[in-house]
MARRO-697883 format. One line per 2 residues: their letters; for each residue y, x, z of N, C-alpha, C. Coordinates in steps of 0.02 Angstrom, whole numbers, always signed. Each point is the difference from the previous one (the first is absolute). Layout:
# MARRO-697883
a	Y:X:Z:Y:X:Z:Y:X:Z; ... $
//
This chain:
# MARRO-697883
xx	-1306:+613:-866:+75:+15:+51:-59:+76:+29; +46:+44:+22:-26:+67:+40:-44:-27:+55 $
xx	-5:+49:+45:-15:+17:+76:+66:-18:+14; +33:+43:-3:+21:-13:+59:+93:-48:-9 $
xx	-16:-25:-63:+49:-67:-21:-32:-53:+57; -66:+2:-24:-51:-45:+38:+18:-9:+83 $
xx	-17:+81:+5:-8:-7:+109:+94:-10:+21; +41:+28:-54:+60:-14:+36:+18:-112:+0 $
xx	-8:+1:-47:-19:-90:-10:-31:-51:+71; -44:+47:+29:-75:-27:+26:+50:-1:+70 $
xx	+34:+69:+4:+14:+29:+53:+92:-65:+25; +3:-17:-56:+56:-34:-17:+2:-65:+50 $
xx	-57:-34:-54:-26:-83:+9:-20:-1:+92; -32:+56:+28:-34:+17:+64:+87:+12:+32 $
xx	+20:+18:+4:+57:+21:+50:+70:-42:-41; -21:-80:+20:+57:-9:-19:+99:+11:+34 $
xx	+53:-20:-63:+47:+40:+56:+0:-68:+66; +55:+44:+48:+6:-37:+92:+79:+47:+1 $
xx	+31:-67:+17:+68:+18:+39:+0:-25:+65; +7:+12:+40:-24:-16:+91:-64:-43:+10 $
xx	-20:+14:-31:-106:-16:+10:+10:-65:-53; +48:-4:-66:-16:-64:-15:-2:+8:-60 $
xx	-80:-8:-51:+12:+39:-42:+67:-57:-80; -8:+61:-51:+71:-30:-43:-25:+14:-54 $
xx	+21:-62:-26:-44:-34:-66:+52:+29:-62; +40:+48:-1:+11:+42:-54:+71:+40:+10 $
xx	-3:+58:-37:+32:+49:+28:+71:-13:-1; +22:-49:-40:+78:-11:+6:+7:-36:+52 $
xx	-43:-50:+50:+5:-17:+59:+4:+56:+27; -17:+41:+10:-9:+55:+50:+65:+57:-9 $
xx	+34:-9:-59:+43:+33:+9:+60:-42:+35; -1:-74:-20:+41:-53:+46:-2:+34:+55 $
xx	-57:-14:+34:-17:+18:+70:+41:+51:+25; -35:+57:-25:+25:+76:+15:+74:-13:-3 $
xx	+53:-32:-49:+69:-4:-9:+20:-40:+70; -32:-53:-5:+21:-49:+60:+13:+44:+83 $
xx	-73:+21:-9:+10:+43:+75:+52:+62:+22; +18:+25:-50:+45:+54:-7:+78:+5:-18 $
xx	-23:-70:-35:+95:-2:-16:+44:-52:+17; -28:-52:+36:+17:-53:+17:+52:+15:+45 $
xx	+76:+1:+12:+17:-9:+77:+59:-63:+1; +19:-31:+41:+46:-40:+12:+82:+1:-57 $
xx	+21:-7:+16:+83:+23:-34:+47:-36:+58; +51:+33:-14:+54:-35:+38:+0:-69:+6 $
xx	+4:-19:-79:-4:-83:-5:-50:-32:+34; -67:+24:-32:-50:-39:+51:-1:+12:+57 $
xx	+20:+39:+48:+10:+14:+67:+47:-85:+6; +46:+24:-15:+67:-61:+4:-42:-70:-18 $
xx	-19:-25:-37:-33:-45:-21:-28:-17:+60; -51:+27:+46:-54:+18:+3:+54:-22:+101 $
xx	+22:+6:-4:+73:-14:+62:+26:-76:-14; +0:+4:-47:+57:-71:-1:-74:-38:+14 $
xx	-72:-22:-52:-56:-52:+31:+14:+14:+61; -9:+41:+48:-22:+5:+58:+64:-31:+25 $
xx	+63:+17:+1:+83:-64:+3:-37:-71:+5; -49:-24:-64:+46:-55:-2:-78:-48:+23 $
xx	-41:+40:+21:-83:-34:+33:-21:+39:+63; -39:-59:+35:-6:+59:+55:-51:+51:-9 $
xx	-13:+36:+49:-57:+53:-22:-82:-29:-39; -3:-43:+39:-83:-17:-15:+7:-6:-69 $
xx	+64:-59:-23:-4:-35:-83:+36:+85:-16; +42:+12:+2:+18:+84:-24:-50:+43:-35 $
xx	-34:+7:+47:-78:+38:-9:-62:-53:-56; +0:-61:+10:-30:-28:-52:+13:+17:-68 $
xx	+52:-15:+26:+40:-13:-105:+4:+69:-24; +24:+67:+24:-12:+55:+10:-59:+28:-53 $
xx	-53:-45:+32:-75:+39:-20:-8:-31:-36; -9:-79:-34:+33:-20:-43:+16:+17:-81 $
xx	+82:+17:+24:+36:+44:-41:-32:+50:-27; -9:+31:+59:-30:+84:-41:-59:-2:-28 $
xx	-35:-54:+1:-65:-3:-26:+8:-36:-91; +53:-51:+22:+17:-16:-74:+31:+61:-29 $
xx	+34:+58:+2:+57:+41:-19:-58:+61:-27; -38:+12:+53:-52:+59:-8:-44:-8:-76 $
xx	-54:-90:+16:+2:-17:-75:+32:+34:-61; +65:-46:+18:+64:+0:-80:-1:+100:-12 $
xx	+2:+28:+71:+4:+54:-17:-48:+54:-26; -71:-40:+4:-47:+56:-25:-14:-33:-94 $
xx	+3:-48:+3:-5:-47:-38:+60:+60:-66; +51:-8:+21:+69:+23:-46:-7:+82:-26 $
xx	-46:+28:+56:-33:+102:+5:-66:-23:-50; -62:-27:+11:-33:-8:-45:+11:-12:-73 $
xx	+51:-33:-21:+28:-31:-68:+49:+37:-47; +27:+51:+48:+44:+50:-2:-48:+73:-49 $
xx	-33:+0:+75:-55:+64:-32:-53:-30:-74; +3:-60:+10:-52:-36:-72:+44:+8:-72 $
xx	+71:-23:+18:+55:+20:-54:+18:+48:-23; +25:+57:+49:-26:+68:-11:-60:+58:-38 $
xx	-40:-28:+13:-79:+24:-22:-13:-32:-75; +21:-73:-16:+39:-31:-58:+18:+43:-61 $
xx	+92:+8:+38:+29:+39:-24:-19:+57:-34; -54:+52:+70:-5:+68:-31:-58:-18:-58 $
xx	-28:-44:-20:-52:-17:-52:+38:-27:-53; +45:-33:+8:+45:-10:-57:+20:+76:-30 $
xx	+36:+33:+59:+45:+72:-61:-35:+30:-39; -81:+23:+39:-55:+26:-32:-13:-38:-48 $
xx	-11:-69:-36:-21:+4:-65:-63:-43:+28; -25:-11:+60:-48:-25:+20:-18:-74:+13 $
xx	-39:-37:-36:+32:-103:+31:-91:-11:+10; +2:-16:+43:-59:-23:+47:-60:+45:-6 $
xx	+3:+40:+18:-50:+68:-6:-4:+32:-54; +35:-8:-48:-22:-5:-92:+73:+60:-4 $
xx	-6:+54:-49:+42:+29:-17:+45:-16:-46; +38:-11:-6:+48:-51:-66:+43:+61:-45 $
xx	-5:+46:+38:+71:+72:-53:-64:+5:-49; -76:+1:+4:-42:+45:-58:-6:-46:-57 $
x	+2:-71:+15:+1:-34:-50:+35:+2:-64 $
//
């Protein structure tokens, strides 16, 4: 490995990815965090559901239920986003004839 590559890899190891002062495990997770921070807004339908939730419960119970349901929905959304990007990446590899990191078009 040349000196430039070694210096770059050392820098990467010494300066891990962070988002809001939290270490990010992978670039894919960082993509999701950036997406979620800027793209997620309540739709009119979501606002109507929240309004109904508060009409059916007391404010305290509504707040607790909303917190639990939001955590559940965010985890599902994150999983769907990550899997969607993985599927897109796999599809891109297949389109280019690359399977398991090996170019199959040259065979």
